[in-house]
Structures are given as C-alpha cells and as structure tokens.
C-alpha positions in Angstrom: -27.0 36.3 5.1 -26.1 33.2 7.1 -26.3 33.8 10.9 -23.5 32.8 13.3 -25.9 30.4 15.0 -26.6 28.7 11.7 -22.9 28.3 10.9 -22.3 26.9 14.4 -24.9 24.2 13.7 -22.9 23.0 10.8 -19.7 22.5 12.8 -18.5 19.2 14.3 -16.6 19.7 17.5 -14.4 17.5 19.7 -16.5 16.0 22.5 -13.6 16.5 24.9 -12.0 19.9 24.2 -14.6 21.5 22.0 -12.2 22.3 19.2 -13.7 22.5 15.7 -12.7 19.4 13.6 -14.7 20.1 10.5 -18.0 20.7 8.9 -20.8 18.2 9.1 -20.9 18.0 5.3 -17.3 16.8 5.4 -18.4 13.6 7.3 -20.1 11.9 4.3 -20.5 8.6 6.1 -22.2 10.1 9.2 -20.8 10.7 12.7 -21.8 10.4 16.3 -21.0 13.8 17.8 -21.0 12.4 21.4 -18.0 10.2 20.5 -16.1 12.5 18.1 -12.5 13.4 19.1 -9.9 15.6 17.6 -6.6 13.8 16.8 -4.9 15.2 19.9 -7.6 14.3 22.4 -8.0 10.8 20.9 -4.3 10.1 21.2 -4.3 11.4 24.8 -7.3 9.3 25.7 -5.7 6.2 24.2 -2.5 6.9 26.0 -4.4 7.1 29.3 -6.2 3.8 28.6 -3.0 2.0 27.7 -1.3 3.3 30.8 -4.1 1.9 33.0 -4.1 -1.3 31.1 -0.4 -1.9 31.5 -0.7 -1.6 35.2 -3.4 -4.2 35.5 -1.3 -7.3 34.8 -2.9 -10.6 34.0 -1.3 -13.9 34.8 -3.8 -15.8 32.7 -2.8 -14.3 29.4 -2.4 -17.0 26.8 -0.8 -15.1 23.8 -0.4 -11.6 22.4 -2.2 -10.7 19.2 -2.0 -7.7 16.9 -5.3 -7.0 15.0 -4.8 -4.5 12.2 -8.0 -2.7 11.4 -9.3 -3.9 14.8 -11.9 -1.1 15.1 -13.7 -2.3 11.9 -16.5 -4.8 11.5 -14.5 -8.1 11.4 -11.5 -6.8 13.4 -13.6 -5.7 16.4 -15.4 -9.0 16.5 -12.0 -10.8 16.5 -10.8 -8.6 19.3 -13.8 -9.3 21.4 -13.4 -13.1 21.0 -9.6 -13.0 21.7 -10.3 -11.1 25.0 -12.9 -13.7 26.0 -10.3 -16.3 25.6 -7.9 -14.5 27.9 -5.4 -13.2 25.3 -3.6 -9.9 25.3 -4.7 -7.8 22.3 -3.1 -4.8 20.5 -5.1 -2.9 17.8 -3.8 -0.5 15.2 -6.4 1.4 13.3 -6.6 4.9 11.7 -10.4 5.0 12.1 -10.9 5.8 8.4 -13.5 3.0 8.1 -13.4 1.5 11.5 -15.1 3.2 14.4 -13.9 3.7 18.0 -17.5 2.8 19.1 -16.8 -0.8 18.0 -14.1 -1.3 20.6 -15.3 1.2 23.2 -16.8 -1.5 25.5 -13.4 -3.1 25.9 -11.0 -0.2 25.2 -9.7 -0.5 28.8 -8.7 -4.1 28.1 -6.6 -3.6 25.0 -3.7 -1.6 23.7 -4.9 0.7 21.0 -2.6 2.4 18.5 -4.2 5.2 16.6 -2.0 4.7 13.6 -1.7 3.8 9.9 -0.2 0.7 8.4 0.8 2.7 5.4 3.4 4.3 7.7 6.3 1.7 8.0 7.5 3.0 11.4 4.0 2.7 12.9 3.6 -0.8 11.5 6.9 -1.8 13.1 5.8 -0.4 16.5 2.5 -2.2 16.2 4.1 -5.6 15.5 6.8 -5.4 18.1 6.5 -8.1 20.8 3.4 -9.9 19.5 2.9 -13.6 18.9 0.3 -13.5 16.1 -0.9 -10.9 13.6 -4.5 -11.0 12.3 -4.2 -8.6 9.3 -7.7 -7.2 8.7 -6.9 -3.6 7.7 -7.9 -2.7 4.2 -10.0 -0.4 2.1 -12.8 -3.0 1.8 -14.9 -2.3 -1.3 -15.0 -3.2 -5.0 -16.8 0.0 -6.0 -14.6 2.2 -3.9 -11.6 0.7 -5.5 -13.0 1.4 -9.0 -13.7 5.0 -8.0 -10.2 5.4 -6.4 -7.8 2.6 -7.3 -4.7 4.5 -5.9 -6.3 4.6 -2.4 -6.9 0.8 -2.5 -3.3 0.2 -3.7 -1.8 2.3 -0.9 -3.8 0.6 1.9 -4.2 -3.0 0.6 -0.7 -3.5 -1.0 1.7 -1.0 0.6 0.0 -1.4 4.0 0.2 -5.2 3.8 3.8 -5.2 2.7 4.6 -2.9 5.7 2.9 -5.3 8.1 4.6 -8.3 6.6 8.0 -6.6 7.0 7.1 -5.6 10.6 6.0 -9.2 11.4 9.2 -10.6 10.0 11.3 -8.1 12.0 9.4 -8.8 15.2 9.7 -12.6 14.8 6.0 -13.3 15.1 4.9 -16.9 15.1 2.3 -16.5 12.3 0.4 -13.8 10.3 -3.1 -14.6 9.2 -4.2 -12.4 6.2 -7.8 -11.4 5.3 -7.9 -12.3 1.6 -11.0 -12.1 -0.6 -13.2 -14.4 -2.6 -13.2 -11.7 -5.3 -10.0 -13.5 -6.4 -12.2 -16.0 -8.3 -14.1 -13.4 -10.4 -16.7 -14.7 -12.7 -15.3 -18.2 -13.3 -18.2 -20.5 -14.2 -16.8 -23.3 -12.0 -18.6 -23.9 -8.7 -17.8 -24.3 -6.0 -14.6 -22.2 -5.9 -11.5 -24.2 -5.0 -8.3 -22.7 -3.7 -6.2 -24.0 -6.6 -8.3 -22.2 -9.2 -6.5 -19.4 -11.2 -7.3 -15.8 -10.4 -9.9 -13.8 -12.3 -9.7 -10.4 -10.7 -12.4 -8.0 -12.0 -11.7 -4.9 -9.9 -8.7 -3.0 -8.3 -9.9 -4.3 -4.9 -9.7 -7.9 -6.1 -6.3 -7.4 -7.6 -4.9 -5.7 -4.4 -6.1 -8.5 -2.2 -4.6 -11.1 -4.5 -1.3 -9.2 -4.5 -1.4 -9.2 -0.7 -2.1 -12.9 -0.7 0.9 -13.4 -3.0 3.2 -11.4 -0.8 2.2 -13.6 2.2 3.2 -16.7 0.2 6.5 -15.0 -0.8 7.4 -14.0 2.7 6.9 -17.5 3.8 9.0 -19.0 1.0 11.8 -16.3 1.1 12.0 -15.4 4.8 10.4 -18.2 6.6 7.6 -16.0 8.0 4.6 -18.3 8.7 1.6 -16.9 6.9 -1.9 -18.1 6.2 -4.4 -16.4 3.9 -8.2 -16.8 4.2 -10.4 -15.8 1.3 -13.5 -14.3 2.9 -16.9 -15.0 1.3 -19.4 -12.2 2.0 -19.1 -11.9 5.7 -22.0 -10.5 7.7 -23.1 -10.0 11.3 -23.2 -7.5 14.2 -21.2 -4.3 13.8 -21.3 -4.3 10.0 -21.8 -0.8 8.6 -25.3 -0.5 7.1 -25.2 3.1 5.8 -22.0 3.4 3.8 -22.4 3.1 0.0 -19.8 0.3 0.2 -21.6 -1.9 2.8 -22.6 -5.6 2.4 -26.1 -6.2 1.2 -27.4 -8.0 4.3 -26.7 -5.0 6.6 -28.3 -2.7 4.0 -31.4 -4.9 3.5 -32.0 -5.3 7.2 -31.7 -1.6 8.1 -33.7 -0.5 5.0 -36.6 -2.7 6.2 -36.3 -1.4 9.7 -36.5 2.2 8.5 -39.2 1.6 5.8 -36.8 2.3 3.0 -36.8 0.5 -0.4 -34.6 -2.5 -1.0 -32.4 -2.0 -4.0 -30.9 -4.9 -6.0 -28.4 -4.3 -8.7 -29.2 -6.7 -11.6 -32.0 -9.2 -11.7 -31.5 -10.6 -8.2 -30.3 -14.0 -9.4 -26.7 -13.3 -8.5 -25.9 -15.7 -5.7 -23.5 -15.5 -2.7 -22.1 -17.7 0.0 -23.0 -15.5 2.9 -20.8 -16.3 5.9 -21.7 -15.3 9.5 -19.0 -13.5 11.4 -18.7 -16.3 14.0 -17.5 -18.7 11.3 -14.8 -16.3 10.2 -13.6 -15.7 13.8 -13.3 -19.5 14.3 -11.4 -19.9 11.1 -8.9 -17.1 11.9 -8.1 -18.6 15.3 -7.7 -22.1 13.9 -5.4 -20.7 11.2 -3.1 -19.1 13.9 -2.1 -22.4 15.4 -2.9 -25.3 13.0 0.3 -27.3 12.3 1.7 -27.6 8.8 -0.3 -25.0 7.0 2.1 -22.1 6.7 2.2 -20.5 3.3 -1.3 -21.8 2.3 -4.6 -20.3 1.3 -8.1 -21.3 2.6 -11.6 -20.4 1.6 -13.6 -18.8 4.4 -17.3 -19.6 3.6 -20.1 -22.0 4.4 -20.3 -24.0 1.3 -23.9 -22.9 0.5 -25.2 -20.1 -1.7 -28.4 -18.2 -2.1 -29.7 -15.8 -4.8 -30.3 -12.2 -3.7 -34.0 -12.5 -4.4 -34.3 -15.5 -2.0 -32.1 -13.6 0.5 -34.7 -10.8 0.6 -37.5 -13.3 1.2 -35.5 -14.9 4.0 -35.0 -11.5 5.7 -38.7 -10.7 5.2 -39.7 -13.9 7.0 -37.3 -13.3 9.8 -38.5 -9.7 10.3 -42.2 -10.5 9.5 -42.2 -8.0 6.7 -43.5 -8.0 3.1 -41.1 -6.0 0.9 -40.7 -6.0 -2.8 -37.2 -5.0 -4.0 -36.4 -2.4 -6.6 -34.1 -3.5 -9.4 -31.3 -1.3 -10.8 -28.6 -1.8 -13.4 -25.8 -4.2 -12.6 -22.6 -2.6 -11.2 -19.2 -2.9 -12.8 -16.9 -5.4 -11.1 -19.7 -7.4 -9.4 -19.3 -11.2 -9.3 -22.3 -13.2 -10.5 -22.0 -16.3 -8.4 -20.0 -17.2 -5.3 -19.7 -20.5 -3.5 -16.8 -21.7 -1.4 -15.4 -25.2 -1.4 -14.4 -25.5 2.3 -13.0 -29.1 2.1 -9.4 -28.0 2.5 -10.2 -25.9 5.6 -12.2 -28.9 7.0 -9.3 -31.3 6.4 -6.3 -29.1 7.5 -7.9 -26.7 10.0 -10.7 -28.8 11.5 -13.1 -26.1 10.4 -16.9 -26.6 10.3 -19.3 -23.7 9.8 -20.7 -23.0 13.3 -23.7 -20.8 12.3 -25.8 -21.1 9.1 -27.5 -18.3 7.2 -30.9 -18.4 8.9 -29.5 -18.4 12.4 -27.0 -15.7 11.4 -29.7 -13.5 10.0 -31.7 -13.8 13.3 -28.7 -12.8 15.4 -27.8 -10.0 13.1 -31.4 -8.6 13.0 -31.5 -8.8 16.8 -28.3 -6.8 17.0 -29.5 -4.0 14.7 -32.8 -3.8 16.5 -31.0 -3.4 19.8 -28.6 -0.9 18.4 -31.3 1.3 17.0 -32.8 1.6 20.6 -29.6 1.9 22.6 -27.6 5.2 22.9 -24.5 3.2 23.8 -24.6 1.0 20.8 -26.9 3.3 18.8 -26.8 3.8 15.1 -25.9 7.3 14.0 -28.6 8.9 11.8 -30.4 6.0 10.3 -27.4 3.7 11.0 -24.1 4.2 12.7 -20.9 3.6 10.7 -19.2 0.4 11.8 -16.7 -0.6 9.1 -17.5 -3.2 6.5 -15.8 -5.9 4.5 -17.2 -6.7 1.1 -15.6 -9.9 -0.1 
C-alpha cells in the first residue's frame, strides 16, 4: 500500500498558490520546484510585472524588439544584450523548452507574453507595435524531430508563418530568422557557402529550411524585410546541459563536473564549427539594421572547425581533467562535418567573430561552475534546464 505521504512526495505544486500541477515523473526534463508556477499564477505574475514595467517609462529607449523564444538559451542572451543597449524588449515564450529562470533577473525590465506562436492571435498580439523581430522560437533538435516530426512542423513551420504574417501586419522594420546549418547536410564541400543547394537529413533541417524560404518569399511578395542566419552549433551560458537534445559542449562540461562519462556518437572524428553565443548575438543585431541585405541568408559561425575528439581534449585542458570518452553508434540524421564560410557576413554585415572556441569554453565552464553553486542560477538536479539550440 502506498502511503499518502509517499504520494505527496511525488507531486509538483505551484510555488505561489500550492495547487497541484502534475507528478514529478511527468516532468521528464527536470524542474525547479521553487520556481514552478501553475498557468494561472504565471499569467498573473507576468501581468503584474508588465504593469509595473509600463509605469516606469524610459526616455533613452532606442527601439522596440520582439524576441520569440526569448526564455530559451539564445533568446534570453539576446534579451539581456538588447536591454544593456537601452532597448525596449517584448518576449513571447510558451516555456516548453525555454525556462523562466533564464529571464528572471530582468523580468521587471521586459514585457513577457506567456503565449504560443502556433496561435495566430497570440502571434499578432506579440508583434504589434515593435520595430524588429528576432525569431528564435523553435523545437530545436534533430533527434527530437525524428522522434516527433509533426511537433517540429507545427512549431517550426506553422509558428514561423504566423510570426511572418504578424510582422507584416504590424509593419515591423525587419525580421531576423534563426535558420540552421543543418541546411547543408552531408555535402562534402567545405566550407559551407550560402549559395550551396540544400541537403536536409532530418525533419528539423527541413522545417528550418522551409522557414528560411518563407522569409525570402515574404520579402519578395509583401516587401517585409527579412534576414536569415544559419546558426552553426551555438554554445555558451544558459545552454541546457541535461536534455537529451542538448548541444555536446554543455553535455561534456557538466558530465566532467559531475564525474559522469563522456559519450561520443560515432568515432569522434565528426567536426563542427562551434560558435560562442556572443558571436551570434552580434550577428543578429547587425542583421537588424545593415542596409541592403533584406531577403538574404548569412552563415552564423566562426570559420573554424574541430573534431569531437579534440573538443574533449580542449575541455579537459580547460577544466584540468583527464577523461576518456565512451563511443556509441552514430545517430541518424547527424551531419559529419560542419564549417561556415563567413565571407558574406564579413562583407555585408561587418561581422567578425568576437570570441574564439578556447575563450568561449573558458567562459562557458565558468558559468556552469557558478551555476552549480548558486541557488539563484543553480542547476536543477545535475543541471537545470535552460533551453537549447542544436544547429
């Protein structure tokens, strides 16, 4: 017989009203109970924050941005930078992969919409009155798209179409779209140039390419200024280390921190152009205002690649560890080699990678070490969910 006390231990409750919102086993990706709200309390809290924010006023505001998926890894870092520059920021996120903890430090300084871009009315409300849209919201995983292609189609294609229609209706100045280097597939040509044909190997890659194509069409047909950036394996602070769909750097770092084995799928000679988050932030902001680039696509990488075996060695050196990886079978849909040609971005956007791999690793490791020790930034369980983007 299961005792009442034992049942209670399995229940997740709202930290504000105490209402039951599910069983712990339902939260497969982990949860911080101290920051878990039921839908009603979350909406009320956001409404209170937005009311206070609207009363503040700010004569120094430069522009108003909408960041879709702004509670995720890349989105929340973009939000933070936009605020540092004095801009007004609105975020829409349904918190399915993003986490409220990512934006909690500046929640009083933004307008947060707890909503879903798959809902056209909510997308319209989110885009109303903004100057620029940074469209980051997506189901961000190759493997997850293989497991559930319909889910990826709903979010990555329908959601993107809703945001494009909303941006056109609102008369925004420009929409910048988070495309993916998975567009290139396993083409033997290196580096990858923007004019290469697509070679999509997964539903995720296909959905991101369709979104990119919709951006180009909306510019050609309706005059909506759009720019697409094909992200190359972005990493950095706030990336989710514990989801099965996370990027390898966050997984490798937190595994070493916790004495867990490092698992590499394949022989470890797959190579990637790992791109620190600061480079992607800079590229997005340049894409918002650069003249004469509407309707175009740019690579978002560093122009350097490293095999996964060498990546493990680099992380070991940075963390003063000696870890031998475990090798497992290759996964379906994985790209073998990735290397961005960033010449076009350098020429038309004035882009130069700001942070290289080694410096990026040091900054990322420092963040995870701090997060593991701080209850404010702390990692839930072995590692708090933060939202990831596997490009």
